[in-house]
C-alpha positions as CSV (number, residue, x, y, z in Angstrom):
1,M,0.0,0.0,0.0
2,K,1.5,3.3,-1.1
3,R,2.0,6.0,1.6
4,Q,2.4,9.6,0.4
5,A,5.1,9.9,3.1
6,E,7.4,8.0,0.7
7,S,7.7,11.1,-1.4
8,D,8.8,13.1,1.7
9,L,11.4,10.5,2.6
10,K,12.8,10.8,-0.9
11,V,13.2,14.5,-0.5
12,W,14.9,14.0,2.8
13,F,17.3,11.4,1.5
14,Q,18.4,13.7,-1.4
15,K,19.1,16.7,0.8
16,K,22.7,17.8,0.9
17,D,22.5,18.9,4.6
18,R,20.5,15.8,5.6
19,T,20.1,15.2,9.3
20,P,19.1,11.9,11.0
21,L,15.3,11.6,10.8
22,I,13.1,10.5,13.7
23,I,9.7,9.2,12.6
24,R,7.2,9.7,15.4
25,G,3.7,8.3,15.7
26,A,1.5,5.9,17.6
27,R,2.0,2.2,17.5
28,Q,0.7,0.4,14.4
29,V,0.5,3.4,12.1
30,G,3.0,1.9,9.7
31,K,6.4,3.5,10.6
32,T,8.4,0.4,10.1
33,T,6.6,-0.7,6.9
34,L,7.0,2.8,5.5
35,V,10.8,2.7,5.8
36,R,11.0,-0.8,4.4
37,Q,8.8,0.1,1.4
38,F,10.7,3.3,0.8
39,C,14.0,1.4,0.6
40,K,12.5,-1.3,-1.6
41,N,11.0,1.2,-4.1
42,E,14.1,3.4,-4.2
43,S,16.5,0.4,-4.4
44,L,18.3,1.4,-1.2
45,D,20.2,-1.0,1.0
46,L,18.4,-1.3,4.3
47,L,20.3,-2.0,7.5
48,E,17.5,-2.5,10.1
49,I,18.0,-3.0,13.8
50,N,15.0,-3.5,16.1
51,L,16.2,-2.2,19.4
52,E,13.4,-3.9,21.3
53,Y,14.7,-7.4,20.3
54,S,18.3,-6.6,19.5
55,P,19.7,-3.9,21.8
56,L,23.1,-2.7,20.8
57,K,25.8,-3.7,23.3
58,S,28.6,-1.5,22.1
59,E,29.8,1.6,24.0
60,L,28.5,4.9,22.6
61,K,31.3,5.5,20.2
62,M,30.7,5.9,16.5
63,E,33.0,3.2,15.0
64,A,32.0,0.7,17.7
65,I,28.3,1.2,16.9
66,L,28.8,1.0,13.1
67,D,30.8,-2.2,13.4
68,E,28.1,-3.8,15.6
69,I,25.3,-2.8,13.2
70,E,27.2,-4.2,10.2
71,L,27.9,-7.5,12.1
72,L,24.2,-7.8,13.1
73,T,22.8,-7.0,9.6
74,K,25.6,-8.8,7.7
75,K,25.8,-5.7,5.5
76,K,28.3,-2.9,4.8
77,I,27.2,0.7,5.1
78,G,27.5,2.6,1.8
79,E,26.2,5.8,0.2
80,R,23.0,4.0,-1.0
81,S,22.3,2.6,2.5
82,I,19.7,3.5,5.1
83,L,20.6,2.8,8.7
84,F,17.3,2.2,10.4
85,L,17.1,2.1,14.2
86,D,13.6,0.9,15.0
87,E,11.9,1.1,18.4
88,I,14.5,3.6,19.5
89,Q,12.6,4.4,22.6
90,E,14.1,1.2,24.0
91,S,17.5,2.8,24.0
92,P,17.1,6.5,25.1
93,S,20.8,7.1,25.1
94,L,20.9,6.4,21.4
95,I,18.3,9.2,20.8
96,K,20.8,11.6,22.3
97,F,23.7,10.0,20.3
98,L,22.0,10.6,17.0
99,R,23.5,14.1,16.9
100,Y,26.9,12.6,16.3
101,F,25.8,11.0,13.1
102,Y,25.1,14.5,11.8
103,E,28.3,15.9,13.2
104,L,30.7,13.0,12.5
105,R,29.2,10.9,9.8
106,P,26.7,13.1,7.8
107,D,27.3,10.8,4.8
108,I,25.3,8.1,6.5
109,A,21.5,8.3,6.1
110,V,20.0,7.4,9.5
111,I,16.3,6.9,10.2
112,A,15.0,6.2,13.7
113,A,11.4,5.3,14.6
114,G,9.6,4.8,17.8
115,S,6.4,5.1,19.7
116,L,6.0,6.5,23.3
117,L,9.1,8.6,22.5
118,E,7.9,11.7,24.5
119,I,7.0,9.5,27.5
120,V,10.5,7.9,27.5
121,I,12.2,11.2,27.1
122,N,10.3,12.8,29.9
123,E,10.6,9.8,32.2
124,G,14.4,9.7,31.9
125,E,15.0,13.4,31.7
126,Y,16.6,13.1,28.3
127,S,16.2,15.6,25.5
128,F,16.1,15.4,21.7
129,P,19.3,16.8,20.1
130,V,17.7,20.0,18.8
131,G,19.0,21.1,15.4
132,R,20.9,17.9,14.9
133,V,17.9,15.7,14.0
134,S,14.7,16.2,11.9
135,F,11.2,14.9,12.8
136,Y,8.5,13.3,10.7
137,Y,5.1,12.8,12.1
138,L,3.1,9.8,10.8
139,G,-0.5,9.1,11.4
140,P,-2.9,6.5,10.1
141,M,-3.5,6.1,6.4
142,T,-5.7,8.9,4.9
143,F,-8.8,8.6,2.8
144,I,-6.9,9.2,-0.4
145,E,-4.3,6.6,0.6
146,F,-7.2,4.2,1.1
147,L,-8.4,5.0,-2.4
148,L,-4.9,4.2,-3.8
149,A,-4.9,1.0,-1.8
150,V,-8.2,-0.2,-3.4
151,K,-6.8,0.7,-6.9
152,E,-8.9,3.9,-7.3
153,E,-5.9,5.9,-8.6
154,Q,-7.9,7.9,-11.1
155,L,-10.5,8.9,-8.4
156,A,-7.7,9.9,-6.0
157,E,-6.1,12.0,-8.7
158,K,-9.4,13.8,-9.3
159,L,-9.5,14.7,-5.6
160,M,-6.0,16.0,-5.6
161,N,-6.3,18.2,-8.7
162,G,-8.2,20.9,-6.7
163,D,-11.2,21.0,-9.1
164,P,-14.8,20.7,-7.7
165,P,-15.8,17.0,-7.9
166,S,-18.5,16.1,-10.4
167,E,-21.7,14.5,-9.2
168,A,-20.4,11.1,-10.4
169,V,-17.1,11.5,-8.5
170,H,-19.0,12.8,-5.4
171,Q,-21.3,9.7,-5.2
172,L,-18.4,7.3,-5.7
173,C,-16.4,9.0,-3.0
174,L,-19.4,8.9,-0.6
175,G,-19.5,5.1,-1.2
176,Y,-15.8,4.7,-0.3
177,L,-16.2,7.2,2.6
178,K,-18.7,4.8,4.3
179,K,-16.1,2.0,4.1
180,F,-13.4,4.2,5.4
181,F,-15.5,5.4,8.4
182,Y,-15.7,1.7,9.4
183,L,-12.2,0.6,8.5
184,G,-10.3,3.7,9.5
185,G,-6.7,4.1,8.4
186,M,-4.7,1.6,10.4
187,P,-2.5,-0.1,7.7
188,K,-3.0,-3.6,9.2
189,V,-6.8,-3.2,9.1
190,I,-6.8,-2.0,5.5
191,A,-4.4,-4.8,4.5
192,T,-6.8,-7.3,6.1
193,Y,-9.8,-5.9,4.2
194,L,-7.9,-6.1,0.9
195,A,-6.7,-9.6,1.6
196,Q,-10.1,-10.9,2.7
197,G,-12.4,-8.8,0.6
198,S,-14.8,-8.4,3.5
199,M,-15.5,-6.2,6.4
200,E,-16.1,-9.0,8.8
201,P,-12.5,-9.9,9.7
202,V,-11.3,-6.4,10.4
203,R,-13.1,-5.9,13.7
204,E,-10.9,-8.5,15.3
205,V,-7.7,-6.7,14.0
206,Q,-9.0,-3.4,15.3
207,E,-9.6,-5.0,18.7
208,Q,-6.1,-6.4,18.7
209,I,-4.6,-2.9,18.0
210,I,-6.6,-1.4,20.9
211,Q,-5.4,-4.2,23.1
212,T,-1.8,-3.4,22.1
213,Y,-2.3,0.2,23.3
214,M,-3.8,-1.0,26.6
215,A,-0.9,-3.5,27.0
216,D,1.5,-0.5,26.9
217,F,-0.2,0.9,30.0
218,P,2.1,-1.0,32.5
219,K,5.0,0.8,30.9
220,Y,3.7,4.0,32.5
221,K,3.3,2.5,36.0
222,K,6.1,4.7,37.5
223,R,3.8,7.7,37.0
224,V,0.2,6.5,37.1
225,D,-2.1,3.7,38.4
226,V,-2.5,1.2,35.5
227,R,-6.1,0.2,36.3
228,R,-7.2,3.8,36.6
229,M,-5.6,4.4,33.2
230,G,-7.6,1.6,31.6
231,R,-10.9,3.0,33.1
232,I,-10.2,6.5,31.8
233,F,-9.2,5.2,28.3
234,N,-12.5,3.4,27.9
235,S,-14.5,6.4,29.3
236,A,-12.7,8.9,27.1
237,A,-13.5,7.1,23.9
238,L,-17.2,7.6,24.7
239,S,-16.9,11.4,25.0
240,I,-15.2,12.3,21.7
241,G,-15.4,15.8,20.4
242,K,-16.4,17.3,23.8
243,K,-14.6,19.8,26.0
244,I,-12.5,17.9,28.5
245,N,-14.2,17.3,31.9
246,Y,-11.8,15.4,34.0
247,Q,-14.2,14.5,36.8
248,A,-16.8,13.1,34.3
249,L,-14.2,10.6,33.0
250,D,-13.6,8.9,36.4
251,R,-15.5,9.7,39.6
252,E,-13.0,7.7,41.6
253,S,-9.9,9.8,40.6
254,S,-8.9,13.4,41.2
255,S,-8.7,15.9,38.3
256,R,-5.0,16.1,38.8
257,D,-4.5,12.3,38.3
258,I,-6.8,12.3,35.3
259,K,-5.0,15.2,33.8
260,R,-1.7,13.4,34.1
261,I,-3.1,10.3,32.4
262,F,-4.6,12.3,29.6
263,E,-1.3,14.0,29.0
264,L,0.2,10.5,28.6
265,F,-2.5,9.5,26.0
266,I,-1.7,12.7,24.1
267,D,2.1,12.0,24.3
268,A,1.5,8.5,23.0
269,R,-0.5,10.0,20.1
270,I,-3.5,7.8,20.7
271,V,-5.5,10.9,21.7
272,L,-5.6,14.2,19.7
273,A,-6.2,17.4,21.5
274,A,-7.9,20.4,19.8
275,I,-6.9,23.4,21.9
276,H,-9.1,26.5,22.4
277,T,-7.8,29.8,20.9
278,E,-9.4,33.2,21.1
279,A,-8.5,33.6,17.4
280,S,-8.1,37.3,17.8
281,G,-5.3,37.4,15.3
282,T,-2.4,35.4,14.0
283,P,-0.6,33.4,15.0
284,L,-3.4,31.4,16.7
285,L,-0.8,30.2,19.2
286,A,-0.7,33.7,20.7
287,T,-4.2,33.4,22.1
288,Q,-4.2,29.6,22.8
289,D,-5.3,28.4,26.2
290,D,-3.9,24.9,26.8
291,S,-6.2,24.3,29.7
292,I,-9.3,24.3,27.5
293,F,-9.4,21.6,24.9
294,K,-11.6,18.9,23.4
295,Y,-10.3,15.7,22.1
296,F,-10.5,13.0,19.5
297,F,-9.1,9.5,19.0
298,L,-6.2,8.4,16.8
299,D,-8.4,6.7,14.2
300,I,-12.0,6.6,13.3
301,G,-12.0,2.8,12.6
302,L,-10.7,2.1,16.1
303,L,-13.2,4.5,17.6
304,N,-16.0,2.6,15.9
305,C,-14.6,-0.6,17.3
306,I,-14.7,0.8,20.8
307,H,-18.3,2.0,20.3
308,R,-19.2,-1.4,18.8
309,L,-20.7,0.2,15.8
310,D,-21.1,-2.4,13.1
311,Y,-21.1,-1.8,9.4
312,N,-24.9,-1.9,8.9
313,N,-25.4,0.6,11.8
314,L,-22.9,2.9,10.0
315,Q,-24.8,2.6,6.8
316,D,-27.9,3.8,8.6
317,E,-26.0,6.7,10.1
318,F,-25.0,7.8,6.6
319,K,-28.6,7.6,5.5
320,N,-29.8,9.5,8.5
321,N,-27.1,12.2,8.3
322,F,-25.4,11.0,11.6
323,V,-28.4,12.0,13.7
324,T,-27.1,9.9,16.6
325,K,-23.3,9.7,15.8
326,G,-22.5,13.2,14.7
327,F,-19.1,13.0,16.4
328,L,-17.9,10.6,13.6
329,A,-17.8,13.3,11.0
330,E,-15.9,15.6,13.3
331,Q,-13.5,12.7,14.2
332,F,-12.8,12.1,10.5
333,V,-12.0,15.8,9.9
334,A,-9.8,16.0,13.0
335,Q,-7.5,13.1,12.1
336,H,-6.9,14.5,8.6
337,L,-6.8,18.2,9.6
338,L,-4.1,17.4,12.2
339,F,-1.5,17.3,9.4
340,F,-2.7,20.4,7.5
341,D,0.7,22.1,7.9
342,G,2.5,18.9,6.7
343,H,4.2,16.0,8.4
344,T,7.5,17.8,9.4
345,F,5.7,20.3,11.7
346,T,4.3,19.4,15.1
347,P,0.7,18.3,14.4
348,K,-1.9,20.6,16.0
349,L,-5.6,21.3,16.1
350,N,-7.4,24.4,17.3
351,Y,-11.0,25.3,18.0
352,W,-12.9,28.2,19.4
353,L,-15.3,28.0,22.4
354,R,-17.5,30.3,24.3
355,D,-19.4,28.4,27.0
356,K,-20.1,31.3,29.4
357,G,-22.5,34.2,29.1
358,T,-25.6,34.5,27.0
359,Q,-23.9,34.2,23.5
360,K,-22.6,30.7,23.7
361,G,-21.0,29.1,20.7
362,E,-18.3,26.8,19.3
363,I,-16.4,26.7,16.1
364,D,-15.4,23.0,15.5
365,F,-11.9,23.9,14.2
366,V,-10.0,27.1,13.6
367,L,-7.2,27.1,11.0
368,E,-4.5,29.5,10.1
369,H,-3.4,29.6,6.5
370,K,-1.1,32.3,5.1
371,S,-1.8,34.7,8.0
372,T,-5.6,34.3,7.5
373,I,-7.9,32.7,10.0
374,W,-10.4,30.2,8.7
375,P,-13.3,29.0,10.9
376,I,-14.4,25.5,10.1
377,E,-17.8,23.9,10.9
378,V,-18.4,20.2,10.5
379,K,-22.1,19.3,10.0
380,A,-23.1,15.7,9.6
381,E,-26.1,16.7,7.6
382,S,-26.0,18.6,4.4
383,G,-28.0,21.5,6.0
384,G,-27.2,22.3,9.6
385,K,-27.4,25.6,11.4
386,L,-24.4,27.9,11.4
387,K,-25.3,30.3,14.2
388,S,-21.8,30.0,15.9
389,L,-20.1,30.8,12.6
390,F,-22.1,34.1,12.4
391,Y,-21.3,35.0,16.0
392,F,-17.6,34.3,15.4
393,S,-17.6,36.2,12.1
394,A,-19.3,39.2,13.6
395,E,-17.0,39.4,16.6
396,K,-13.7,38.6,14.9
397,K,-14.5,40.5,11.7
398,I,-13.8,37.4,9.6
399,P,-16.0,37.4,6.5
400,H,-15.5,33.8,5.4
401,G,-15.8,30.3,6.7
402,I,-15.7,26.6,5.7
403,K,-18.3,23.9,6.2
404,F,-17.6,20.2,5.8
405,S,-20.6,17.9,5.3
406,L,-21.9,15.1,3.0
407,A,-23.1,17.8,0.6
408,P,-21.3,18.5,-2.8
409,W,-18.9,21.3,-3.3
410,A,-20.4,24.8,-3.3
411,Q,-19.6,28.5,-2.8
412,K,-22.3,30.8,-1.5
413,K,-23.0,33.9,0.5
414,I,-25.0,33.4,3.7
415,T,-26.5,36.0,5.9
416,H,-27.9,36.2,9.5
417,K,-28.8,39.0,11.9
418,I,-26.5,39.2,14.9
419,Y,-27.0,41.9,17.5
420,G,-29.4,43.5,15.1
421,V,-26.8,43.8,12.4
422,Q,-26.9,41.7,9.1
423,V,-23.8,39.6,8.9
424,E,-22.7,38.1,5.6
425,V,-20.3,35.2,5.3
426,A,-18.7,33.8,2.2
427,L,-19.1,30.1,2.8
428,L,-16.9,27.4,1.1
429,E,-18.9,24.2,1.4
430,L,-16.8,21.0,0.9
431,P,-17.7,17.3,1.1
432,L,-15.9,15.6,4.0
433,Y,-13.6,13.6,1.8
434,L,-11.8,16.7,0.6
435,V,-10.4,17.7,4.1
436,E,-6.9,16.3,3.4
437,V,-6.6,18.5,0.2
438,L,-8.3,21.5,1.8
439,R,-5.2,23.6,1.0
440,K,-5.9,23.3,-2.7
441,Y,-9.4,24.9,-2.3
442,L,-8.3,27.9,-0.2
443,P,-7.5,31.2,-2.0
């Protein structure tokens, strides 16, 4: 299955001032397979060491480490080689040592990958060698990558060209969108679907991935109670897309303990936080309040598995415009919008919330693009009220907005009276499946 990240790895490999690359992401998103596939497709010689199963025994000196790697892999390092240190979180001292590859052996292309990296770093009071390594953030497969996996290359190209989809393209994409909502983007799940040609076997694979995440919980036991962590994990998955309320997640735990656990989920990249910003100007970070956030799960397919939503139920949700499961549309947008700035920048999500006073409102997501703020509303149904968008537009003097729904592409002017004043908004209406190519539709 082709990942668009392969193109980014090729750019990195060809750089003259190349630094060691650390691929960061949750477990099971395809980090290892990505590197192997990249080396295969580019005819590169892969020297792979899995540090979980084969920890290096050499002292931290360059020549000693290189000699041991060549002995373990039975290969010589050359200019067309990739030195791949997988599960590097198992050897935190090696993370720090990566800087010396840049300083002493910049001719060697080094990729490291790992999950739980932030947790290991914080636990051991280590630090990433800033300026001496590069980062690449990998998430689950996207909707377009799913289309490529099911051999719909032509359909994927039509979405990527930036033109409004025809009605035929729109209907075809909605059909695949229903499948993606159930499958999600975890590579092993999609591979199982392709191999079996059926939805039935994938639920077991999704369950296994979730159990893998839960099996990691004991690794955090220095800092938190493992049983409490399991309770909060299960509870959190049932409150997706809502402002965090620590006490509601576990009545038996203090807000402080729940907050600590939630930070671990975010560091492990199995929970995505959308942080409130006042959006009074750019950058959005300037008016961001980290204490106010709502959250989403890593992957929509895994989320459906936790909710025990079967494929037939999901078909009904599409027919009924997600009348009971509106959070699914928002989850789909969140996991794609997370990488709007690309995969080499720290992934982030923002939203706007006013939950005090008489004029309450919420903008599902707020985006910054070329110093312009874009409010984004996600409506499961093709209609849907946009009262919050008008309040936001009137207050922030932002005359435009975006709405994602199941409806086809459209551009329109919409008006509404706010505080006795007629407010006009230029609305860009996009079908949900265009979220990952949103940049192509912005002026």
